[in-house]
ZAMARGU-4260 file (C-alpha; in steps of 0.2 Angstrom, whole numbers, plus 5000, padded with zeros to 4 digits):
<rodrens>
0) 6515/4937/5291 | 6502/4948/5299 | 6487/4940/5290 | 6481/4932/5275 | 6466/4938/5264
5) 6457/4928/5251 | 6449/4936/5235 | 6444/4931/5218 | 6459/4940/5209 | 6474/4950/5213
10) 6482/4963/5201 | 6500/4969/5204 | 6502/4986/5197 | 6490/5001/5196 | 6494/5007/5179
15) 6482/5007/5164 | 6482/4988/5162 | 6479/4984/5180 | 6466/4997/5184 | 6456/4994/5168
20) 6456/4975/5172 | 6452/4978/5190 | 6437/4989/5186 | 6430/4978/5172 | 6432/4962/5183
25) 6423/4971/5198 | 6409/4976/5186 | 6408/4957/5182 | 6405/4952/5200 | 6424/4947/5203
30) 6431/4952/5220 | 6448/4960/5215 | 6462/4969/5224 | 6473/4980/5214 | 6491/4984/5222
35) 6500/5000/5217 | 6517/5002/5225 | 6517/5021/5224 | 6506/5032/5235 | 6498/5041/5220
40) 6498/5041/5202 | 6509/5056/5198 | 6524/5051/5188 | 6532/5062/5174 | 6536/5047/5164
45) 6518/5041/5162 | 6512/5041/5144 | 6499/5055/5140 | 6491/5049/5124 | 6474/5041/5124
50) 6470/5034/5108 | 6452/5031/5099 | 6451/5013/5105 | 6452/5019/5123 | 6440/5034/5121
55) 6427/5022/5114 | 6430/5011/5129 | 6426/5025/5140 | 6410/5028/5130 | 6405/5010/5133
60) 6409/5011/5152 | 6399/5027/5154 | 6414/5037/5158 | 6418/5048/5143 | 6410/5064/5148
65) 6419/5063/5165 | 6435/5061/5155 | 6431/5075/5144 | 6431/5087/5159 | 6450/5083/5161
70) 6461/5096/5153 | 6466/5088/5137 | 6471/5092/5119 | 6465/5083/5103 | 6477/5077/5090
75) 6471/5070/5073 | 6487/5065/5065 | 6502/5053/5068 | 6515/5063/5060 | 6533/5068/5058
80) 6539/5086/5057 | 6555/5092/5048 | 6566/5107/5052 | 6555/5119/5042 | 6540/5114/5052
85) 6532/5104/5037 | 6522/5090/5044 | 6521/5073/5035 | 6506/5063/5040 | 6509/5044/5043
90) 6492/5040/5050 | 6476/5051/5049 | 6465/5047/5064 | 6451/5057/5057 | 6448/5044/5043
95) 6444/5031/5057 | 6426/5025/5058 | 6426/5028/5077 | 6415/5038/5089 | 6431/5049/5093
100) 6443/5049/5078 | 6457/5057/5087 | 6469/5054/5101 | 6470/5065/5116 | 6485/5072/5126
105) 6479/5071/5144 | 6489/5068/5160 | 6489/5050/5164 | 6487/5053/5183 | 6470/5061/5180
110) 6465/5047/5168 | 6470/5034/5181 | 6461/5043/5195 | 6445/5044/5185 | 6446/5025/5183
115) 6450/5022/5201 | 6435/5033/5206 | 6424/5022/5195 | 6431/5007/5203 | 6426/5013/5220
120) 6408/5013/5215 | 6409/4994/5213 | 6408/4984/5229 | 6421/4971/5223 | 6434/4983/5218
125) 6448/4988/5230 | 6464/4999/5226 | 6478/4998/5239 | 6490/5012/5236 | 6508/5011/5243
130) 6506/4992/5243 | 6519/4982/5234 | 6520/4964/5229 | 6537/4958/5233 | 6535/4939/5229
135) 6523/4926/5223 | 6516/4912/5233 | 6518/4895/5225 | 6509/4878/5229 | 6511/4863/5218
140) 6520/4873/5204 | 6505/4885/5203 | 6504/4903/5209 | 6491/4904/5222 | 6494/4922/5229
145) 6507/4936/5233 | 6516/4943/5248 | 6513/4961/5250 | 6523/4975/5258 | 6513/4989/5263
150) 6516/5007/5270 | 6516/5010/5289 | 6498/5008/5295 | 6492/4999/5279 | 6486/4981/5276
155) 6475/4970/5287 | 6474/4974/5306 | 6484/4990/5304 | 6473/4999/5317 | 6478/4987/5331
160) 6493/4997/5335 | 6505/5011/5329 | 6519/5007/5317 | 6536/5014/5320 | 6540/5028/5307
165) 6557/5019/5305 | 6552/5001/5308 | 6548/4988/5295 | 6532/4990/5285 | 6519/4977/5289
170) 6519/4962/5277 | 6504/4951/5273 | 6498/4938/5261 | 6484/4939/5248 | 6478/4923/5240
175) 6467/4921/5224 | 6464/4909/5210 | 6473/4921/5198 | 6487/4934/5200 | 6487/4947/5186
180) 6505/4955/5184 | 6503/4972/5177 | 6519/4978/5186 | 6528/4986/5171 | 6543/4982/5160
185) 6554/4977/5176 | 6540/4965/5182 | 6544/4956/5198 | 6531/4943/5195 | 6536/4939/5177
190) 6554/4937/5182 | 6550/4926/5197 | 6539/4915/5186 | 6554/4912/5175 | 6545/4920/5159
195) 6559/4925/5147 | 6559/4942/5138 | 6567/4945/5121 | 6575/4962/5119 | 6570/4972/5103
200) 6581/4985/5095 | 6581/5002/5101 | 6595/5015/5097 | 6588/5030/5107 | 6586/5036/5125
205) 6576/5050/5131 | 6579/5066/5141 | 6563/5070/5150 | 6561/5088/5157 | 6548/5102/5158
210) 6548/5120/5153 | 6536/5132/5162 | 6529/5143/5148 | 6514/5152/5142 | 6519/5150/5124
215) 6507/5141/5112 | 6514/5126/5103 | 6505/5115/5091 | 6494/5101/5098 | 6505/5087/5092
220) 6516/5073/5098 | 6526/5073/5082 | 6545/5071/5083 | 6553/5088/5077 | 6571/5091/5071
225) 6581/5107/5069 | 6593/5097/5058 | 6604/5092/5073 | 6593/5089/5088 | 6576/5079/5089
230) 6563/5083/5102 | 6545/5079/5106 | 6535/5093/5115 | 6519/5089/5124 | 6509/5105/5128
235) 6501/5105/5145 | 6493/5119/5155 | 6506/5131/5160 | 6521/5121/5155 | 6527/5110/5141
240) 6534/5092/5144 | 6549/5090/5133 | 6557/5074/5127 | 6574/5075/5119 | 6579/5060/5109
245) 6598/5055/5111 | 6608/5041/5105 | 6607/5025/5116 | 6620/5027/5130 | 6625/5045/5126
250) 6618/5053/5142 | 6635/5056/5150 | 6642/5063/5133 | 6628/5075/5131 | 6628/5081/5149
255) 6647/5085/5146 | 6642/5097/5133 | 6634/5108/5146 | 6617/5115/5150 | 6619/5129/5137
260) 6620/5117/5123 | 6603/5110/5129 | 6595/5127/5130 | 6601/5132/5113 | 6595/5115/5106
265) 6577/5118/5113 | 6577/5136/5107 | 6583/5131/5089 | 6570/5118/5088 | 6555/5127/5096
270) 6558/5146/5094 | 6542/5150/5103 | 6551/5143/5119 | 6567/5154/5117 | 6562/5166/5131
275) 6559/5151/5143 | 6574/5140/5141 | 6585/5149/5154 | 6576/5140/5168 | 6581/5123/5161
280) 6594/5114/5173 | 6602/5097/5173 | 6595/5093/5190 | 6578/5092/5182 | 6583/5082/5167
285) 6579/5064/5169 | 6585/5050/5158 | 6573/5037/5152 | 6582/5021/5146 | 6571/5017/5131
290) 6568/4998/5130 | 6558/4988/5118 | 6555/4970/5122 | 6542/4955/5121 | 6539/4940/5131
295) 6536/4924/5120 | 6524/4917/5134 | 6513/4927/5146 | 6507/4915/5159 | 6511/4900/5170
300) 6497/4891/5180 | 6489/4904/5192 | 6498/4919/5184 | 6495/4930/5169 | 6506/4945/5164
305) 6499/4959/5153 | 6504/4977/5147 | 6522/4982/5148 | 6526/4967/5158 | 6526/4957/5142
310) 6527/4970/5128 | 6537/4985/5133 | 6536/4999/5120 | 6546/5014/5117 | 6538/5031/5119
315) 6537/5034/5100 | 6519/5034/5094 | 6512/5034/5112 | 6506/5016/5110 | 6510/5008/5127
320) 6495/5015/5136 | 6482/5009/5124 | 6490/4992/5121 | 6489/4990/5140 | 6471/4996/5141
325) 6466/4983/5128 | 6475/4969/5137 | 6465/4974/5152 | 6449/4973/5143 | 6452/4956/5135
330) 6458/4949/5151 | 6442/4954/5160 | 6430/4948/5146 | 6438/4931/5144 | 6441/4927/5162
335) 6428/4935/5173 | 6416/4920/5172 | 6429/4908/5177 | 6435/4920/5191 | 6418/4921/5198
340) 6418/4902/5199 | 6434/4902/5207 | 6446/4893/5195 | 6455/4898/5179 | 6464/4886/5168
345) 6480/4888/5158 | 6470/4886/5142 | 6460/4902/5146 | 6476/4911/5150 | 6483/4906/5133
350) 6467/4913/5125 | 6471/4930/5132 | 6488/4930/5125 | 6482/4923/5108 | 6469/4937/5107
355) 6481/4951/5110 | 6496/4944/5100 | 6491/4950/5083 | 6488/4968/5088 | 6504/4968/5098
360) 6515/4961/5084 | 6507/4974/5072 | 6511/4989/5083 | 6529/4982/5086 | 6532/4982/5067
365) 6525/4999/5065 | 6535/5006/5079 | 6551/4998/5073 | 6548/5007/5056 | 6546/5024/5066
370) 6563/5020/5075 | 6571/5017/5058 | 6566/5034/5052 | 6571/5043/5067 | 6586/5035/5074
375) 6598/5040/5060 | 6593/5058/5063 | 6596/5057/5082 | 6613/5050/5078 | 6619/5060/5063
380) 6607/5074/5061 | 6596/5079/5046 | 6578/5079/5042 | 6565/5066/5049 | 6557/5059/5033
385) 6550/5042/5029 | 6557/5031/5016 | 6555/5038/4998 | 6543/5024/4993 | 6532/5026/5008
390) 6532/5045/5006 | 6526/5044/4988 | 6513/5030/4992 | 6505/5040/5006 | 6505/5057/4997
395) 6498/5049/4981 | 6485/5039/4990 | 6481/5048/5006 | 6467/5037/5010 | 6480/5024/5014
400) 6485/5034/5030 | 6470/5026/5038 | 6480/5009/5039 | 6493/5015/5051 | 6480/5025/5060
405) 6469/5009/5062 | 6484/4999/5069 | 6490/5012/5081 | 6473/5020/5085 | 6462/5005/5086
410) 6472/4989/5085 | 6470/4974/5073 | 6458/4966/5085 | 6450/4980/5095 | 6443/4977/5112
415) 6425/4981/5117 | 6419/4982/5135 | 6409/4966/5139 | 6391/4968/5142 | 6392/4966/5160
420) 6404/4981/5162 | 6394/4993/5151 | 6385/5007/5160 | 6375/5022/5154 | 6383/5039/5155
425) 6377/5047/5171 | 6377/5066/5176 | 6387/5073/5189 | 6372/5076/5200 | 6367/5057/5198
430) 6385/5053/5205 | 6384/5065/5219 | 6366/5058/5224 | 6373/5040/5223 | 6387/5043/5235
435) 6376/5053/5247
</rodrens>
């Protein structure tokens, strides 16, 4: 090992859970290093929906107006759309008693960059890009740190000599009283700690691709069917990010139908895109293996797993980002004081899991219901509709649409920024003056 560093907390994974936890802990006086294995945040598969709970958090952190400058679209309904274009509202976010009763569609890489920039204003925060945790360090059956593989020239003492472009990347150790694993559904830390994962049902996969277009589509993330095919279209500036829902394991069969079948399916479902589908090519169509899972236990001594590492969600409903963010907030609020003191007990780690469990379970139940509505249409065709009893109930008593909106948009146990992490909103000129 080239070197060993000691900090108060190590976070493996620079997604929403990891960066939010790191930012809040740093604002609470904790020295924290966040490790992100990629060189930047740009990834097509990142979720783009930011829910009212996260928008309120940005208010509390003094960051909302900076977020509002990111190109985004507002969506007020969680809905389904049939082949005629008729929308059925499952959850009405506008009924929420919240500062921002809507969700936004905003590129996650911009959202993460904003949080990382805010972290850079805190002396205890460090984000290391291109640095991957490749194993845990154990002592006396407790996690005490991680081994890190960094890019050429990264890590401690990197300036002491040039690194070969084709040689091994420098490795080093980080040690801390707590490692937070926010490294996603394929979590290395969770697997090495022996924390089991229970797979939940998912009968779909997703084809993910983009269409360059100037066509105007509704600001919606509602699944839409033409009677045979199911798509979700996410409008962005200059292009549309498309998700085609296909039966689980059907990638090879659908590709064998040829690219024209896909182009025709897009045009039939979204006629406004008919003039742009000719540019779609299978080389640009990526498969997302949709997995839903939960871990019965989130921790071992010295290690806490949060976000997708312990409750992977499907893309339907766009809930994963916001559950991860709330995990990060609860983690910082409950553990910051102990981390400043240099010790964290398993009892405190259990408190984090208990705090987050009810909201996580409620979202899993709602998402399972959405899957039951959509999977038969993906498999056999037809219209996307809720069960008749649910449809009658929500149409007869539309105020009830606030219930799923509350669960998906805010959570059963919504998280607020702790007092130590709150900041007043500052103008751009104030930020420039501070950095100068």
